[in-house]
KETI-730064 format. One line per 2 residues: number of its first residue (from 0); their letters; for each residue x, y, z of C-alpha. Coordinates in steps of 0.1 Angstrom, whole numbers. Layout:
N
NUM) A) X Y Z  ...
//
This chain:
530
0) MK) 0 0 0  15 33 -10
2) RR) 3 62 11  17 97 14
4) II) 8 99 51  29 70 61
6) MS) 39 37 45  16 11 60
8) ML) 28 -23 71  19 -55 52
10) TG) 0 -75 54  -162 -219 64
12) AT) -142 -215 96  -144 -203 132
14) LL) -116 -183 147  -102 -182 183
16) MS) -72 -162 193  -66 -171 229
18) TL) -63 -146 257  -43 -155 288
20) LG) -63 -180 308  -78 -164 339
22) AA) -67 -129 328  -93 -104 340
24) PA) -99 -70 324  -79 -42 340
26) RS) -93 -16 362  -92 20 349
28) AD) -65 28 374  -43 2 358
30) VP) -45 17 323  -14 37 314
32) AE) -15 72 299  -1 59 266
34) FG) 12 27 250  43 12 266
36) TD) 67 -15 255  42 -43 261
38) WH) 5 -49 257  -21 -76 260
40) DP) -17 -106 237  -40 -106 206
42) VT) -76 -116 213  -108 -116 194
44) AA) -145 -118 204  -152 -147 180
46) PP) -164 -180 195  -140 -209 200
48) VD) -143 -240 178  -167 -263 194
50) KP) -149 -296 202  -165 -330 208
52) SG) -159 -349 240  -142 -382 240
54) KS) -111 -396 225  -88 -374 204
56) CE) -54 -376 187  -30 -347 180
58) VT) -5 -345 152  21 -317 148
60) VA) 20 -305 112  46 -278 112
62) EA) 70 -262 137  93 -235 124
64) QF) 109 -201 129  104 -178 99
66) RD) 132 -153 93  130 -149 55
68) FT) 110 -163 26  122 -199 29
70) PY) 92 -222 33  90 -249 60
72) RG) 88 -283 44  78 -315 62
74) TY) 57 -346 60  23 -352 75
76) TP) 14 -387 88  -22 -396 98
78) PE) -28 -401 135  -29 -435 151
80) GC) -56 -446 175  -85 -424 162
82) GD) -94 -443 130  -96 -427 96
84) RW) -131 -411 98  -134 -383 123
86) SK) -162 -363 139  -141 -332 137
88) VV) -106 -320 129  -93 -288 144
90) LR) -62 -269 134  -44 -248 159
92) LD) -16 -223 153  4 -211 183
94) GK) 27 -182 175  51 -158 193
96) VR) 72 -129 182  91 -101 199
98) GR) 110 -69 189  99 -50 158
100) QF) 83 -65 128  58 -59 100
102) DR) 26 -80 98  32 -109 75
104) LG) 10 -131 53  12 -169 56
106) HL) -2 -201 43  -2 -239 51
108) HV) -5 -266 24  -11 -303 31
110) GG) -8 -324 1  -10 -293 -20
112) VE) -43 -283 -5  -44 -249 12
114) IF) -60 -256 46  -51 -223 63
116) RT) -43 -187 53  -34 -162 79
118) ST) -16 -130 87  4 -121 119
120) PE) 1 -95 146  28 -69 150
122) PS) 48 -75 182  57 -54 212
124) PD) 93 -50 222  87 -73 251
126) GI) 70 -99 229  35 -113 223
128) EW) 19 -148 219  -13 -156 200
130) SV) -33 -186 189  -57 -193 161
132) EK) -81 -223 158  -99 -234 127
134) DV) -124 -262 119  -107 -281 90
136) TR) -130 -312 90  -139 -306 54
138) YS) -104 -316 44  -106 -350 59
140) DT) -100 -367 26  -66 -351 24
142) FR) -57 -361 60  -63 -399 55
144) GS) -29 -404 38  7 -393 42
146) QD) 12 -359 26  39 -333 19
148) VE) 36 -302 40  46 -267 30
150) ML) 42 -236 53  54 -201 47
152) IG) 51 -169 66  73 -146 45
154) NV) 95 -125 68  125 -101 68
156) VD) 148 -100 98  176 -74 99
158) DT) 191 -48 122  158 -28 121
160) YT) 131 -55 119  142 -80 145
162) GV) 110 -101 150  115 -138 142
164) ID) 80 -154 138  80 -187 158
166) VK) 50 -209 151  37 -244 158
168) VT) 7 -259 140  -12 -290 152
170) LT) -42 -310 140  -64 -326 166
172) FY) -86 -355 154  -118 -364 173
174) AG) -130 -399 172  -168 -406 171
176) KP) -195 -405 145  -179 -394 112
178) AA) -189 -360 100  -204 -356 65
180) TP) -175 -343 45  -165 -341 8
182) DR) -154 -374 -7  -125 -357 -25
184) VL) -105 -326 -20  -87 -316 -53
186) TL) -63 -289 -64  -58 -275 -98
188) TD) -30 -291 -118  -6 -269 -139
190) GA) -23 -239 -122  -57 -241 -139
192) TL) -66 -277 -149  -92 -298 -130
194) TT) -102 -334 -136  -131 -345 -113
196) PR) -144 -381 -106  -170 -390 -132
198) NS) -197 -396 -106  -194 -361 -90
200) ER) -228 -349 -78  -217 -317 -59
202) VV) -187 -295 -67  -176 -265 -47
204) AE) -146 -244 -54  -128 -225 -26
206) VY) -107 -195 -35  -85 -179 -8
208) AT) -85 -145 -25  -64 -118 -8
210) GS) -52 -84 -20  -18 -81 -3
212) GG) 19 -77 -7  24 -41 4
214) GC) 14 -25 -29  -18 -6 -38
216) EE) -39 -37 -42  -35 -43 -5
218) YW) -58 -13 -2  -78 -18 -34
220) YL) -109 -2 -19  -90 32 -18
222) TV) -77 32 -54  -88 60 -78
224) PD) -88 66 -116  -58 82 -132
226) EA) -73 116 -134  -76 120 -96
228) PY) -45 132 -76  -40 102 -52
230) SC) -11 79 -45  -29 47 -55
232) HA) -44 44 -90  -65 18 -109
234) DD) -80 24 -143  -116 17 -132
236) GP) -113 27 -95  -119 5 -64
238) YR) -145 -20 -77  -132 -56 -74
240) EV) -149 -89 -82  -134 -124 -80
242) QV) -146 -145 -109  -143 -182 -117
244) RV) -145 -195 -152  -149 -231 -164
246) DG) -135 -237 -199  -137 -199 -204
248) QL) -174 -197 -194  -183 -175 -164
250) AG) -192 -199 -136  -191 -178 -104
252) IA) -188 -142 -91  -181 -129 -56
254) TP) -171 -98 -37  -137 -101 -19
256) FP) -137 -93 18  -120 -60 25
258) TV) -95 -74 49  -75 -49 69
260) WT) -42 -63 81  -26 -54 114
262) GG) -6 -25 101  -35 -11 81
264) WS) -48 24 77  -13 38 86
266) NP) -18 29 122  -6 -3 139
268) FL) -19 9 172  -54 1 160
270) WY) -46 -36 158  -21 -46 185
272) VI) -46 -64 206  -79 -67 186
274) PG) -74 -74 149  -99 -65 122
276) PR) -124 -92 112  -109 -123 95
278) AF) -73 -109 96  -59 -140 113
280) DI) -82 -166 97  -88 -157 61
282) KP) -120 -174 49  -121 -187 13
284) IE) -148 -175 -10  -170 -205 -19
286) YD) -185 -211 -54  -210 -238 -60
288) LT) -200 -252 -94  -225 -281 -94
290) PF) -244 -267 -124  -212 -274 -144
292) AG) -208 -310 -130  -224 -324 -161
294) IL) -195 -309 -181  -168 -318 -156
296) ND) -179 -354 -153  -168 -364 -188
298) GR) -134 -377 -175  -113 -351 -193
300) PH) -94 -322 -178  -111 -288 -178
302) RV) -97 -253 -173  -108 -236 -141
304) EV) -95 -200 -140  -98 -173 -113
306) SV) -94 -136 -121  -100 -104 -102
308) VG) -119 -77 -120  -106 -42 -116
310) VP) -69 -49 -111  -48 -28 -135
312) EG) -31 -48 -162  3 -60 -150
314) QS) -4 -51 -114  6 -77 -88
316) GW) -8 -81 -54  -36 -107 -56
318) ST) -33 -143 -45  -61 -167 -55
320) PV) -52 -204 -46  -81 -228 -53
322) NV) -93 -260 -37  -122 -280 -52
324) LV) -144 -301 -29  -163 -330 -45
326) WQ) -191 -352 -32  -196 -384 -52
328) DA) -226 -405 -60  -220 -439 -44
330) GR) -247 -455 -66  -233 -447 -100
332) AV) -199 -448 -116  -208 -421 -141
334) VP) -233 -393 -134  -243 -375 -166
336) GK) -258 -341 -168  -261 -308 -186
338) LL) -256 -271 -181  -290 -256 -186
340) RS) -282 -219 -182  -254 -195 -176
342) GA) -266 -159 -178  -248 -129 -165
344) GD) -261 -94 -164  -240 -64 -174
346) LT) -212 -56 -150  -218 -20 -138
348) NS) -189 1 -125  -191 39 -125
350) TA) -169 64 -107  -175 102 -104
352) YT) -145 123 -94  -151 157 -79
354) PG) -120 179 -74  -117 205 -47
356) TE) -101 214 -15  -114 180 -5
358) HR) -113 156 -34  -141 131 -37
360) LD) -146 99 -56  -181 83 -56
362) TE) -182 47 -69  -211 23 -76
364) GG) -207 -12 -91  -224 -45 -93
366) HR) -230 -77 -112  -255 -106 -113
368) LT) -250 -142 -125  -274 -172 -126
370) VA) -262 -207 -135  -283 -238 -136
372) GY) -277 -275 -145  -290 -310 -139
374) LD) -275 -343 -130  -290 -378 -135
376) TS) -280 -393 -102  -287 -428 -87
378) HG) -316 -411 -68  -331 -393 -98
380) RV) -326 -361 -117  -314 -332 -95
382) TT) -313 -296 -108  -291 -270 -91
384) TV) -296 -233 -97  -272 -207 -83
386) TR) -279 -170 -84  -254 -144 -70
388) TL) -259 -106 -69  -231 -82 -60
390) AH) -232 -45 -52  -208 -19 -41
392) AS) -211 18 -31  -184 40 -17
394) TH) -174 76 -11  -137 84 -8
396) RW) -127 119 4  -91 132 7
398) TD) -71 164 7  -40 174 -12
400) GE) -11 155 3  -36 130 18
402) SV) -33 146 52  -70 138 55
404) DG) -81 105 39  -115 89 45
406) LD) -137 62 31  -173 52 36
408) AT) -180 19 18  -205 -9 17
410) WT) -203 -42 -2  -232 -68 -5
412) DD) -229 -103 -18  -263 -122 -20
414) ER) -264 -158 -30  -293 -182 -35
416) IT) -287 -219 -42  -317 -242 -50
418) VD) -313 -280 -52  -345 -295 -67
420) GR) -349 -333 -69  -369 -363 -56
422) GR) -400 -341 -52  -384 -316 -28
424) AV) -366 -283 -33  -340 -271 -8
426) TT) -330 -235 -10  -301 -218 9
428) RA) -298 -181 8  -268 -161 22
430) QR) -269 -123 24  -235 -109 32
432) TY) -227 -73 39  -193 -58 45
434) TM) -188 -22 57  -158 2 62
436) NG) -161 37 75  -130 56 86
438) TT) -107 86 83  -70 91 88
440) TL) -58 126 97  -22 139 99
442) GA) -21 172 119  5 200 118
444) DD) 21 186 149  28 153 131
446) RL) 1 136 152  -16 109 131
448) RS) -51 98 141  -70 69 125
450) AL) -107 63 134  -123 33 118
452) TL) -153 10 120  -154 -23 101
454) GD) -184 -47 98  -187 -83 87
456) RA) -224 -94 86  -242 -123 72
458) DA) -277 -137 73  -283 -173 61
460) VT) -315 -194 59  -323 -228 45
462) TR) -358 -239 35  -372 -272 23
464) NG) -403 -270 1  -408 -235 14
466) RR) -404 -243 52  -375 -229 71
468) TS) -352 -257 84  -322 -237 96
470) WS) -309 -201 100  -281 -180 113
472) RL) -272 -144 118  -236 -130 121
474) DD) -227 -94 131  -190 -88 138
476) TY) -182 -51 143  -147 -37 150
478) TG) -142 0 161  -109 17 167
480) DA) -95 52 173  -57 56 178
482) TY) -32 85 176  6 87 176
484) TV) 34 109 165  49 100 131
486) GV) 86 103 120  101 97 155
488) PR) 116 67 172  92 41 187
490) DQ) 96 53 223  87 89 213
492) RH) 54 82 196  33 88 227
494) AV) 5 66 212  -30 64 227
496) GT) -59 43 214  -92 26 222
498) TS) -103 -4 203  -134 -27 206
500) ER) -151 -56 190  -186 -71 194
502) YR) -192 -105 178  -227 -117 177
504) LL) -237 -151 162  -273 -162 165
506) GP) -290 -194 154  -315 -221 164
508) DG) -290 -237 187  -283 -206 208
510) CH) -262 -175 206  -228 -160 211
512) DR) -224 -124 221  -191 -111 233
514) RL) -177 -76 237  -140 -67 241
516) TT) -125 -32 247  -89 -22 250
518) VQ) -73 12 261  -36 18 254
520) GV) -32 -19 247  -48 -30 280
522) LT) -79 -52 280  -105 -32 300
524) ED) -137 -51 290  -145 -87 283
526) RS) -182 -94 285  -205 -121 273
528) DC) -242 -115 271  -255 -150 262
//
C-alpha cells in the first residue's frame, strides 16, 4: 500500500485467538496514559471452535521459525488410534514474536491443499503470543494419507526489523460418528486444470482471495482513476470482483472481503490487541460449481481459472489459490448431466471524481449471475440453480497530500442456491454485507489519528419446500481510534488508542455475544451477554 501519510505495514471457519487463561480486564486505574513497551496478547471476540468430548489424537503438522521467505517443508502422517473417519478435525496455530516486525502473510498446504491462510500481529518490544483455531474437518480426505507439508510466513529480519516469527501448527482429530465431508479434495494441476471423478454430484470451489503484498492492491478499496490526484491508482477505480470460469465460461462471481491487516490504515496501534475481522483466519470464497458438473464429469481435464476484475493490467498483489471439494454418487460410476443456463447481467462500474479542497470519488458497481444445470444421479434427476448478486457503493474523500483521507463503503454479496430433486426443493440463501467507515488525519504537529469502523455481517437461511429448516445471523463489528506521532523513534510516539469488538452469532442452537475493549493496549472489558 502506497500512502503519502505513512507507508503502511503488510499485510467456512471459526476463529479463536486465545487470551491468557484467567486474565481479567484491567481496572481504569491500571490503564497507562499511553502505550508502553508491552500490551495484551492478541484476542478476538469470535467464538472458539466447538470440540467434541471423547477420544482425540494430536499431530504436529509444522513447527518453524520464519526469518525470511524460505518455506518450511515436512511430512504429515495420519494419527494412530482415532481411526480414519473423524467427527471433527481442528487446526491450531500457536505463535510468538518479539521486537519489531511488520505484519506478514502466511499459508499452510497439506498435500497441495491450502487448509489455512493467515496474517500475523505486530509485536511489542517485550513480545506477544497468540493462537488461532480453525475447523478443518472438510479436508478429511486429504488427512487420510501421508502428505507433503509446506508452510510459509514470508518475513525479513535485519538490524531494524528484529522479530522472528515462531509458530507451531497442530491438527487434533476427534473420534466418534464421522462428520459428513466431501469425498475428494482436489487442487488444480498446472495452475488451472481440473479433472473430477466421473460420478461427482456436488462440486464446490474454494478461493483464498487476498489483495496483499504491500502494494496498492492491499488497499484496493481506496484506489482512484488516473485523473484523480492520489497515491494509488487503478484504471476503473476501487470495484473488485473475484470471478471463476470453467472452460472460459463464467461460472461464479463474488465480492472479496475488504481485509485490513494489522498495520492497516497507517496505524498499527489500532490492531495490536484486537485485529480486524478475518485478519488471522482468512476465509475462502465459496462457489457452487454443481451446475457445471455435467460438463466436468466427462473424464477429461477442464480449465478452471480465477481472475480479479478491476486490477490494473500487470499489477501484482492478488493471490487466489483454489481447492475443489467434490461429493460423489456412491450408486453410480458415471453421473451424466447438462448445463442448462449461464446468464450474466451487465457488470456495472461507475466512478465520479469531484475535485476541490477536499477531493471526492463516488463509486457504484455490481453484477448478477445465474447458472443452472442438472445431473441424472442414482436417486433421480437433480437440478441445481445458483444466483449471485453483487453490489458496491463507496465515497472516498481526501485532501491534497492526503493529510486527510477517509472512506465510507458498503459491499453486498447475496447468493441463492436451490437444489431440486426427488420431489423436494432445498434453497439456501446467504446475504453478506461488509462495511468500512474511517478517516486518517495527519495534523500539523505530526500527530496521526485513525478512526475506523469495520463490519462483517451475514444472514443465512435454508428452506425445504418453502419451510425454514435452519438459519443463522452474524454481526462482527470492530471499532478503533488511535493517535501517535509519526517520524520519530518508537519510544517517542506517545501513542494512545481505544479499540473494541462485538461479535454476535445467533442461530436455532443458541447465541454467542461477546464484547471486548482495550485502552492503550490494556484489556478493559471482556463481557459475554449470552
